N, C-alpha and C positions, 0 to 999 in steps of 0.2 A: 504494500500500500504506500503510495507516494506521500510526501510531506508538503502540504500546502499547494498542491498542483492539481488542477482540474483539467479534464479532457476538453479540447475545443468542441464547441457545439456547431451544428449545421449552420452554414452561412457565415461563421466567424472567420474562417480562412478564405480570404477573397481570391478569386482567380487572377492570374497574370495573363493579359491578352496574348493569344498566340501560343502559349505553352499548354499543350493538351496532355492529360495523364490518363493512362488506361491500366486497369487492374485485371488479373486473371488468377486462376488456381492451377498451378503446375504440378502440385503434389511433390514438391522437392523433398519434404520430410514428412509431411502429414497430408492426408487426404481431406478434401472439402474445406480447405483453408486458403484464404487469399495470401499468396506468397510471391507474387510476381507483379512488378510495376514497370511501366514504360513512361518516359517523359519525352514527348515529341516536340521539337523546337522549331520555331518559324525561321524562314530565310532571314538572315540579318542578325540572328541571335549570336551573342558572344558568351564565353564561359571561362571561368577561372577555377582553379582547384588547389588544395593542399592535401597532402597524403601522409599516412603513417611513416615514421622513421624506423619502425621495426624492420630489421634486416631480413626477417622471415616474412616479408610482405606477401600478400596473396597475389595470385595470377592477375585478377582484374586491376589491382593497383599498378602492377607493372605495365599492363596494357594502357591504362589511362595516362601514365607518364609518357609512353610512346606517342599517344594521341597528341600531346602538347607539342612534341617535336615535329609532327607532321604538318602543323599550321593549317590543318583542314578545318573548315567551318563545322561546328558540331550540329548534328541533326537529331540525335536521340540519346537517351540514357536508358539502360535496362538494369533493373535492380531485383535481385532475388534474395529471399531469406531462407533459413533452414540449412544452408551449406555455405561455408566461407570460401571454398575453393582455395585454401591456403595449405601449404605443406603437401602439395599434390604434384609437384614437379612438372615435367614436360606434358604429361597427360592433362593436367589442370590448365595449362596454358592453351593447349589445343581445344579443350572444351569451352574455355572462355571465348576464344576466337570463333568457335562454331556458333555460339549464341549470337555474337555480334554479326556474323555473316548472315544468319537466318533473319535477323531484324533488318539488316541492310537490304537484303533481297526484297523484302516487303515494301520498303520505303524507296527503293530504286536509288540508293546512294552508295558511296564508298564505304567499305567495312570500317575504315578508320574514322568515319564520322559518327560511329556508334560507340558509346562509352559504357563499359560494364562495371557493375558493383555487386558485391556479394556479402552476406553476413550470415553467421550461423556456426555450425560445428567445423572445426579444423581437422584436416587430414582425412577427409572423406571425399570420394570422387564426385564431382559435380554432375548431376543427372541432366546433362545438356540436351539430350533428346526430349525429355519431358518439358524443359523450358522452351525449347524451340517450337514444340508442338502447341504450346499455350500462347505463343506470341500473337498469332492472328486474332485471337479473342481479345487480347489486351489492346491491340491496335484498333480493332473495330469499335470498341466502346470508349475510346479516348476522348475526353472532354476537358474543357478548361477548369470547370468547377469540381475538381476531384482531389484537391490537396488533403482534405480530411481523411478520405479513404486511403490515400497513399500513406499518410502518417500512421494509420493503423496497420496497413499491409507490411511495412518495413520493420515492425516490432519483432523482438525476439523474447527476452525475459522482461521487457518493459511491462509495467502494469497499466500504463495509460498512454495514448498517443500524445505526441508533443508537437505543437504548432503555434504560430503567432503571425498575425497580419497587422499592418498599420498603414495609414495613408498620410501623406504630407503634401503640402502645396509648396513647390520650389520654383521660383521664377514664374509664378502664376500658372504652373502646370501641375495637375494632380498626379502624384506618384504613389503606386501601391507596392509594398514589399511584403512578401509572404514566404515563410520558412517552415520547414519540418525537420525533425531529427529523431534518431532512435539511439538508444544506449541506456544501459542500466548496470551492467557489470563489465569487467575488463575495460575500465575507463581510467586512462591516464594519458590524454591526448598529447602527442608529441608532434606538433605542427598541424594537427587536425582533430577531429572528433571521431566517434564511431561512424555514423553516416549522417550527414546533414546537407540539406539543399535549401537554398534561398533564391527566390526569383524576384526580379525587379522589372517594373514597367519603365524602362529607360534605355537609352542608347549610350554604350561605352565601348571604346576600343579595348581589345583583350588586355593590352599592357596596363591600361588604367584600372581595369577590373581586377587584374591580378594583384596590383599594388594595394588596392582597397581591401581585397580579401586578406592579404597578409597582415595588414594593420588590424583589421577587425578580429582575425583569429587570435592575435596576441592578447586582445582585450576580452576575449570570450572563452572559446573552447580550450585554449592553452592554460587557462586558470582553473579548470575543473578537474577533480580526480575523485574516483570512488574507491578504487582498491590498489592503485599504483601500477596496474598492468596495462601497457600500451598494446592495443589490438594490432593484429596483422592486417586489418582491412580498413583502418580509419580513412575517411574521405570527407572533405567539406567543400561543397561546390557552390559557386555564386554564378547565377545565370541572368544576363540582361536580355530581354526579349527583342531589343532593336527595333521596336515599332516606330515607323517614321514620325508619327504624331507625338511620340513620347519625349520626355526630357532628354536632352543631349548633353553629355558631359565629356568634353573632348580631351581634357588633360587634368593632371593633378592640381594645376593652378586655376582651373575653371572655378569661378565663384560658386557654382552649384555643387562642386565636389564635396565640400565639407558638410553641408546639410544632408546630402544624400548618404554620405558615409555614416553620419550619425544615426540616420534612420535605420540603415542596415545593421549597424552595431547594436542598436536597441533590440532588434529581433534576435540577433546572434547571442547576446548576453542572456536573454530570456531562455533561449533554447539550451544554452550551456548550463545554466543553473537548473533547468528542468532535469538534466541528466543526473545531477547530484540529488535533487529532490526525489527522483524515482530510482535512486541507487538500490541495488538488490538488497532487499530486507531492511531498507532504511527506515528509521523512526525519527531521526533528527536531521535537519538541514543546517549546515555549519558554515559561517563566513569567517575566515581567518584573515585578519588585517595585520599587516606587518609594516611598521613605520621605522624611521630612524636608520635606514640602511644607506650604504654608500651609493647604491644604484638599485633600480627596480628589479634587476635580475637577482640580486642578493636577497631582496625582500621576498621574492617569489620562491627562492630556494629554501628559505626558512619556513615559509608558509607550507610548502609541499612536504617538508620534513615532518611537520606536525600532522598534516593531513594524511600522511602515509603510515603513521605509527599505529600498529594494531593495538598497542596499550592505550593510546589516547582514544582511539575509535571505540574500543570496548568500554572504557570509562564513560564516554558520552552516552552509549546505549544504557548503561546502568545508572545514569544521572549521578555518578560518583565524582565529587570534586577532588579526585586524586591528582591535583594539578602539578605535582612534581613531574609527572609523565610529560607534560608540555615542555617544561624546562629541559628535561632530558633530551627531547626531540630537537629543541632549539640548539642545544650544545652539540648535537650529533648531525647538524645540517651541513658540516663540511667547511665552515668559515674558520680558518686556522687562527686568525688573529682577533677573533671575537673576544671582547672583554665583558665577561658575564656580570661584572660589577655595575655595568651601565644599563642592565636590562630591567624593563618594567613589563608587567603582564596584567591585563584586565580580562575578566570574564563578564560579558555584558558591561554593566556600570560598576561592577565590583572590582576594585584594585586588589590584586592578590600579591603581587611582587613589586617591590621598589628597590632600586639600587642593587639588584641581583638577589635579594633575599625576601623573606616573607614580610608583607606589609604589617606593621604592628597593629593596625586597626582592622585587619582582616578577620571576618567572622565566617566560619565555614557554612553556616546555615544560609547565609546570603548567597554564596556561590552555588550551594545545592539547589536553591530555588531557581537560579538561572539555568542550571544543568537540566532541570526537569522540563523546561520549555521545549516545544518541538523545533523552534528556530533559535539558534545560538550564535552569538558573535564573540570571537576571541580577538584580542588586540595585543600584539607584542610590539614594544618599542625597543629597538636595538641600541639606541643611544650613540650612534656613530655616523650619522649623516642626515640628509633631508628626504631621501627617497621613500616612496610609499607604494605598496602593491597589495593585492589580496588574492586569496584562493578560496574556492568553494568546494565543500566535500560533505560527507554524511558519516553516520556512525556505522559500526559493525554489529549486527544483531545475530541471534541464533539463525534467523532465516537466511542470512547471507551464506552461511555454511550449507544449509539445507538446499537452497536453490542451486548452488554450484555442485553439490554432491549428486543432485538428481538431474543435472543439465542434459545428459544424453539419454535419460530414461524415456 
């Protein structure tokens, strides 16, 4: 059960003109289950992406990276759940290519204009024949207003679909931004998230879109972690529909760039936080703020050290203010010249540590009350600079172990 997160309702995820989405049941892992989505892009669309840095990346990730090198205009995305097609060697690559070829044949386009994405169990052969057989049905029913169904289709251990839309008026032109994402476990994005897709009703050159995506990713998905495991299949894609009547952003210096970027970032941050709110077995959503660092990277390093600590995460689940575990994680963050005598720590509004030691006014009952809340903020001040950053995470409950123990059942 997610923490403070509700599924989008019908009509809430607004369509992006020209981007049509189709859903089908391929039986990848389970029968009678939506597990295949296609996104069909209009002529003039541009796309940017960031992908997992896990060296054991899946075949579709490798193919998507090759698509960038081809400089061919994207025509379609094909996404399957139930099978990651990772750790599958040459056979996995051949099967990913076969799916792309099957969809390209239907669309009358180059295979390289089709981008594949997979999520699910690792080291199992992708049933490409089943997927290819289901593609005609997905293409036939593709419509613009299908983002909510797509958000549900791409789920694996997620308990709720994740999506967000917003509209902005920029230069007197209405702009819609709609995004969906999936992810609940194996979440420690390293340049990307599990699977995330954001569409924009705007015109942007690929280079500008890619620069925007990298900025936004650093402020959103690269700040979230559930369990410290970077997936083999992470991908975060940003798609501009290129509609002639839509907002045109020609360069990073364009006055419209910043407001558009901020709108996309708002959607991306919501989706990233949704991953932690729906972390496997999560009962607490936790924001870890780190200030007083020499740079933002250092602050994030400390934040992730806290967020990855099983001892901290289990204390959160128990609502146990065993806060020495947080200090131990800070000290274990890998900052060799950290002077712990300068560190302060707050749990909510309760100051626990000052000058590296227990605050003389600290009362454990006050911290215990904060720990019992479903949403918690920790604040660590390193006392060595002006930089600030934050990380979002969740607790570890009994259900986290159960869900992962039963994952292949």
